N, C-alpha and C positions, 0 to 999 in steps of 0.2 A: 665518387665521395670516399672516404678510407673509413673501414671499420670504427679507429678510436675516433675520429671527430663525427662519426654518426650517433656516437654513444657520450661522446661529449655532448652533443647537443639534444640528446634525446632528455639529459638532465632539466632541461629547462620545461616541458610536459610534464616529468614526474614532479618536479617542486610546484608548479603551478597545479596539479592536481589538489595535492597535501595541501595547498593553501586555499583550495573554494572548499577542501573538504571541511578546514577550521571556516571556513565564512559561514557553509554553512549549518555551524550548529548555533547560527545566531537569524532569525528570521529576517532580523532588522541588516544585516548586510550578506542575506543569503544571494541579493542580487546581483552583488558583487562577486561573490561566490561564482555563481554562475557564469560570470561575461570572463574568470580570472580562468577557468576552467575551460572555456570556449575557444580560449588564447592558447591554450596548452595544448589543446587537442588541434588545432589550426598547426601549430608548429612539428606536431608529431606528423601530421595529416603530409605535410611539405618535406620537411626529412626524409619520410618513407617514397617519397613519390620522386626526390633526387636518389635514393640508394636506390630505386628498381630500375635506373636507368632509363634508357633513352628507348627502348623497345617497349616497355609495357604504358609511357603516360597517356596513351589514347585510352585506353582502358580505365585507367582511373581518373582519367576526367572524367567519360561518362560515368563511372560509380561514383563518382562524388556530385554530380550536376543530378542524379537519379536521388539519391540519399538526401544531399541537402535538399533539395527540390520540396522532396516529401517531408519533409521535417519542418521547415520553414513554413508548407501550408498547413501541417498541424498544428504547428505551435501557434499561427494565428485563427487559426478557424473552431477548432475543439476547444468547447465548451469545458465550462469548469468543470460540470457534472459527467460530461465522459473523461475528465481527466485520468480517473483509475482506471481506466479500461486504455489508454494510451502509453501508461506507464507499462501495464501488464506485456504490452502488445513491442512497446521497444523493449524492455529486457529480454522475451522471447526470441526477437532477432537478432540482441546479441548473442545469447543462447545458441540458437539458429547455425551466427556464422561460425563460432567455435566448433560446431560439429562440424559446419561443411570444409573448414580450414581442415581439420585432418584428416579427411575423406582427401580433399585435393594432394596436401604433402605425403600420404601415405602413397597416391596413385604414381606423385612423385619420384620418390624414393624408390619403391620396388624396383626389378632389375629389368633394363638397365637404370642404374646403375650398379646395385647391391641395396643391399638389407640395411635398416638404419640400424643405429645405437641402440641398447638395451633402454639409457634414458629419454631418446626421440620415444620409441616406439610405445614408451610406457605413456609418454605424454598425449600422444595420439590416442589411444586404446582411450582413456581417461579422461580427453579431452571432449573427445567423442562422443562417450556417454553422459557425461553430466550437463554439456550444450547440448544433447539433444531430449535430456530430463526437463532443463529449464525452458528452452523453448516448446514442447507440445504441453507442460505444465502452465504452463503462461498463455499459452490459447483458448488451454480450456477457460485458466480463471478470466480471461478475455469474456470468453462466452456467457461466464457466469454473471460478470456485471454488466455486459452490454445485452443479458435476458434472452440470449438466443437459445439457452438452456437453461432450466429450472434454478434459480440458486439453491433449491434447496438440497441435503448431501442425498447423494445418489448410491448406495450400495447393494450388494449381492450378497449370498453365502459365501463364507469363507473367506471376504474378500485378503484378510489381513495374511493370512498364509500364501493366499495367491501371490499377493506384493511383494513378502519376503523371498518366496521360492525364487520370482521373478526378477530381481536382485541379486540373490546370490547368485542366481546363472550369469547376468549380464557380467558381476565382479570376473568371476573366472573364467568366462570369457576371451574379459580384459586385459585378464590376467596370461592366460594364456596367448593374444595376440604380443603382449611387450616381449614374453617368455621364447617369443619365435616362430609363434606358427603367424607367419605373417601375408596371412590373403586378405586380396581386400571384399571379399566375400565374407571374410567373417569380420571387419569392422564396421560393413554394410549392418549384419546382424546386430552387432552392440547398439550402434546409432539406433534403427529401427526397435530395438528393444528399449532399449533406453525413452525412445518415444510413447512405447505403448505405458513405460511405466510411470511416464511423467502424466501421461491421462489418468490413468488406474489412480494414483495416489493425492489427484487432484480432484477427483470428481467426488469421494466422500466425505470432501471437507462446505461445510456452509455457505450462503455468496455473502452471509451479512460476518463473517470471517476472513476473506479476504486480505487484508490489511497488515493480516501476517502471513499469509500464504506469498503474495506480494513480496514483502522482505525475504523471505526462505527462498524465494526464486531467483529475487537478486543476488543474494548471497552466490550460490550455484554458478552463476552466468559470471561472477567476477571470479570463480573458484575454474572452474572451462576456462575464462580469458588468460588467466595466470597458468595454467598450464601451458597453454595453448603457446605461451610467451616461451616456454621452455624449448617445445620444437623448433618455433621459427628463429630460436634464440635474438628474442628480441627484450629489449631491458624494460620497456616503456609496457609494455604488454605486462611483463612480470609484475610489477609495481603497481600499476592501475588497476589489474585484474584483483591484488590482494588486497589493496585500499575497497575497491567495492567487496571483495565476498568476506573482508573483514567487519566494514560497518554494516553490512544485510545481517551478519550474523547477529551482533550486537545487539542491532533494533530487533530481527527476529525472539531474540531470547527476553530483551527488555517489554516486550510484546504479549507475548505469551505468559509472564507475568503479571501484565494488566491483566489480562483475560483470564490466570487464574488455572495455565493450560500446560503441560509438557510439550518438549518437544515429539516424546517419544505418543503422546495422546492426538499431536497434530499432525504425524507422518500414517498414522496406525490406527486412528481410534473413532473413524466417521466422524471427526470434529464438528460443533455444531449439530450434531445430530439431534432432533428430540426426540426424548425416550419420555415412554409412561411411567411415572414415578409413584403410583399407587395413589391414596388417600390424597398425601401432600401435593401433589401435582393438581390434583381434584381442585385445591382452593385456588383457582384461577380466581382472575379479576373482575369482579363482578357477581360472584356467587355468595358472596356474607352479605348480600342485601346493598352493597354500595350502589349511589348513581352518580350520573356524568351529569356534571353542572357545565352548561353551557354560555358566556359571557356574551355583549356586545363590543364593539371596537373602544364605546363610547366609558364604560363601565372600565375596560381596563386600560385604558389612557387616563382616567383619574388615578387608578393605583398607584400609575408608574409617576405620576407628574407629581404625588403628594409623597413617596416613599424618599425615606433616606439615601437606601441600599439598592441597588438591583442587577442582579446577575442576568446575563444571556448565555442559553445553554444551546450551542450552534450542534447540529446534525445533517446529518445526509439530506434530510428534507430542504435545508438552507441554502445548499449547492442546489440540487432540484430548482429549487426557485428563482435562483440566482437574486439571490434579495440582501447579499453580504454588504452592499452599496445602500440598502434602505436601513437595514439594521446600524451601521456606522450612524447615518442622517439623523436615526431616533436616539440613540445614545447622545449626540450633541448634543439634542434640544433638552433632553433630561439632565446632562451637564451643566447645562446654560441655567435650569433650575433651580443647581445646589445636588442634585444624586448625583450621590458615588456610585461610580457604573463599574463593571469589570465583566471578562470572560471567563465561563471554566469551561475546558476543555480537556474531553477524556482522551487519555492514548491511543483507542482506540474506533473513535468517535470517524464515520466516514469511512470510506473505502477504501483508504489509502494511507500509508501512515503520515502523518504529520498536515490531512489532509485539510481540517479545519484549521489550521496555522499559515498554511499557503492559501485558504479563501479569505479571511479576513484580513491575513497583508496583504491581498489584492484591494482593499478595499481603505487600507493605508489605516489600517487602528491601530492605534498606538501599543508597543508592542509590550509595554509594564503592567499595559491593563489584562492581558491576556494570562491567566492563571491555571496550571497544571492540575492536575486533581489532586493533588497531595498537598498542594497550596491552598486550591481554590474552594475542599470540603468544611475544613474550620472554621470558614468564611459565611456558610448556610445557613448556621443560627441568628447569625445576625444579619441578615437578610431579607429584604420588607418583601421584597418578591425576584422569585426566582422565574425567568419568563426562556422556556425550552422549546425552540426553534427545530422542528422536523427529528428531534435526539427520541431516541424510543427504548433500546436496550440498554444504555450506559447509566440511564437514570430511573432503568427499573428496580424494586423494591423488594422481588422475587430472588435478585442474584445476595440476598443479606437477609432473608425470612424460608425462603422455600426450597427446600431439598430434595423438593422432586423435580426443579425446574434445573434445564440443561444449563444453567447460565450461573444456578447456584455456585457462590464460593467468590465470582468475578467482581472485583473491586467497581464501586460502581459513582457517580456524582450524586453526592445527600441531597438533593432538589429538595427533596420532603423535610427537611429538616429548616426552611425557609418560612416563614409567616405566609406567604400566598405563594403558589404557584398555577403561571399562568401557562397552559400547551398550547402552543399553536398546530395544528395539525389540517388535511383535507378533510381526515375520516376517520370512524374508530378501527378503522384496519389496522393490525398487530404490523409489526416493523419489517426490514427484510429478514430475520431472523424466523419468522413466523410466531413470535411470544406474545403473548396477552401481557400486558401493563396493569398491575393494579394501583400504578400512581392515579392512573384516569380517574379513577373512583374514590382517590383519600380526599376529604373533609374538603380540607383544605386547597384543593385542586380546581382551578376553572379553565376549559376546554373554548376555545377561538377558534371555532371555526372555519375553514379556507383556505385559499393558495398564499404561501406567507408573504409573497412579495404583497400583496394585496393588500393584506390584514397589516403587515409593518405599516403599508403607506397612508393607511387609515389611522394608524397609532400614530403615528407622525403627525399627520395633521389636527386631530384632537389632541395631542399633545399641544402643538403649538396654539392651540387656539383659546386655552385655560391659561 
């Protein structure tokens, strides 16, 4: 296949990737977007297969069987609770692939036949560096989400200075590599140091803040892939990598804003670390004499059945219980009784960007019922019952009222503006961030303890009998 024909055919996946991203912006069309993107990737693989020539076809077949088989198995078997881990893992694989390509390309180019051009050597150096950071950081994120290591921030004295010094040294080594010191050991040092930096900068970030980290690492992977496209002279890699990098960067900025955090604080501020806030922090939940009120499923069912407006607030606990279909069934029963139902979605609820949207879309919840935070908050004042299912930090009033809280200033869902708040939880243990929640002690709040799926099933049965 000629270069011109290959580039022309590569326009097909480039266009499909852009269309897929456009469709993914709307949950109602997200499935079609995935299908379009997958079709474009298939075209890209086939064109690359033909361009590689007959000498490498068997290696591509083996690689496709291994990768495709693992992807298909993961897509069918991984539960929704483990979806964030899978996203982090797949993202890390992309970054690792970019780093390995950089190593292989430098090995291929160095004598014989000669040294690479400046633009190619620069692409090799920085795709290796950024890809290694993304790979190692994503593996740490995976380990935190899988609870293989603690979700709390892991810090050490002088970590910020050490991270900055390490990053400066790595950039200098990459610059030397692109400037003419083109020895393989130098690239290995850049890749190894990048992996170390990826570990060190993700470890101090709390597990509850992984949605922002995943989107940032996703941007890193996209950038590494795009730079790799320059070293391989592959237009489809350049365009697709920049699409991922740009969308990941924008998502990181939006989510950082939603959590009231700067990117600098994310990288070097022990993001999510719980610190002593003095007297203000001492005003923790329950210390003001408040008590927890529990309720039975029958009592809550009566509240719901005779309400005018009910808002469900999903969190990670909903994913853990796999209760999204049960919530949809309960909502249908309430709507049949004339109750207005909607869902309030916080941007960082769950463990990955858009986690709750994906979860509820799986249960075929009508998209117009999903209300983003800015649209949901004004409605709580006219809400009879707000049902919090497995959410904790995104409804914590300390974000508004307690300057000593580590989440102070973070925009939250104002569920305490509703007339009644029902919280479904297994126990009074704090959320993933380890922060107590005064909402549970609010006189408006009643707790329905137990597994969310079982509790919602009981609620549905009781509502149906009324």
